[in-house]
C-alpha positions as CSV (number, residue, x, y, z in Angstrom):
1,M,0.0,0.3,-0.1
2,K,2.8,2.2,0.8
3,K,4.4,2.2,-2.9
4,K,0.7,3.3,-4.0
5,I,0.8,6.1,-1.8
6,I,4.1,7.4,-2.7
7,E,3.1,7.1,-6.5
8,L,-0.1,9.2,-5.8
9,I,2.0,11.7,-3.8
10,K,4.4,12.1,-6.6
11,I,2.0,12.2,-9.2
12,L,-0.4,15.0,-7.1
13,G,2.5,16.8,-5.8
14,F,3.9,17.9,-9.3
15,G,7.6,17.2,-7.6
16,V,6.8,18.4,-4.5
17,D,6.7,15.6,-1.4
18,E,4.3,16.7,0.4
19,L,0.2,17.3,0.1
20,V,-1.2,19.8,2.4
21,I,-4.7,17.9,2.7
22,T,-7.2,17.4,5.4
23,I,-7.4,13.8,6.5
24,S,-9.8,12.6,9.0
25,L,-9.0,9.0,10.3
26,T,-9.8,7.2,13.4
27,I,-6.9,8.6,15.5
28,G,-7.4,12.1,14.3
29,V,-7.2,14.8,11.9
30,F,-4.1,15.4,9.5
31,D,-3.0,18.5,7.5
32,S,-0.8,17.2,5.2
33,I,1.2,13.8,3.9
34,E,4.8,13.6,3.2
35,W,6.7,11.1,1.4
36,D,10.2,11.1,2.8
37,R,12.7,10.5,-0.2
38,I,15.6,9.6,2.4
39,D,14.0,7.4,4.3
40,D,11.5,6.3,1.6
41,S,8.7,6.6,4.5
42,V,5.5,8.0,4.5
43,Y,4.2,10.5,7.2
44,L,1.2,11.8,8.4
45,H,1.6,15.4,9.9
46,M,-0.9,17.0,12.6
47,F,0.0,20.9,13.2
48,K,-1.7,21.9,16.8
49,E,-0.2,25.4,17.3
50,D,3.9,25.4,17.0
51,I,4.1,21.5,17.3
52,D,4.3,19.0,14.4
53,M,3.2,15.6,15.2
54,S,4.2,13.2,12.5
55,F,2.7,9.7,12.4
56,D,4.3,6.8,10.2
57,F,1.7,5.9,8.0
58,E,2.7,2.2,7.9
59,D,1.7,2.3,11.6
60,L,-1.8,3.2,10.6
61,S,-4.6,0.5,11.0
62,E,-5.3,-1.3,7.4
63,E,-8.8,0.6,7.5
64,D,-7.1,4.1,7.7
65,Q,-3.8,3.4,5.2
66,L,-6.8,2.0,3.1
67,K,-9.0,5.3,3.3
68,V,-5.8,7.3,2.8
69,Y,-5.5,5.6,-0.4
70,S,-9.2,6.0,-1.0
71,I,-8.9,9.9,-0.7
72,L,-5.8,10.3,-2.7
73,S,-7.0,8.0,-5.6
74,V,-10.5,10.2,-5.8
75,I,-8.4,13.5,-6.1
76,Y,-6.5,11.9,-8.5
77,N,-9.5,10.7,-10.8
């Protein structure tokens, strides 16, 4: 699933590795999704005041991973 997400980020980001998008999941509402080229990981970010909380995509439940994929797929199509 991660590889599919990375491809969607590449396509939707037009060369930028982070998409600013609101994504509501069971563990909270995220403000962006980022592909880190260096460690080849996908992170979701929550911004609260001056704090950036990052969550690894692979740590999400299978249901939440599928929801992220569905959201990005709808935008792409």
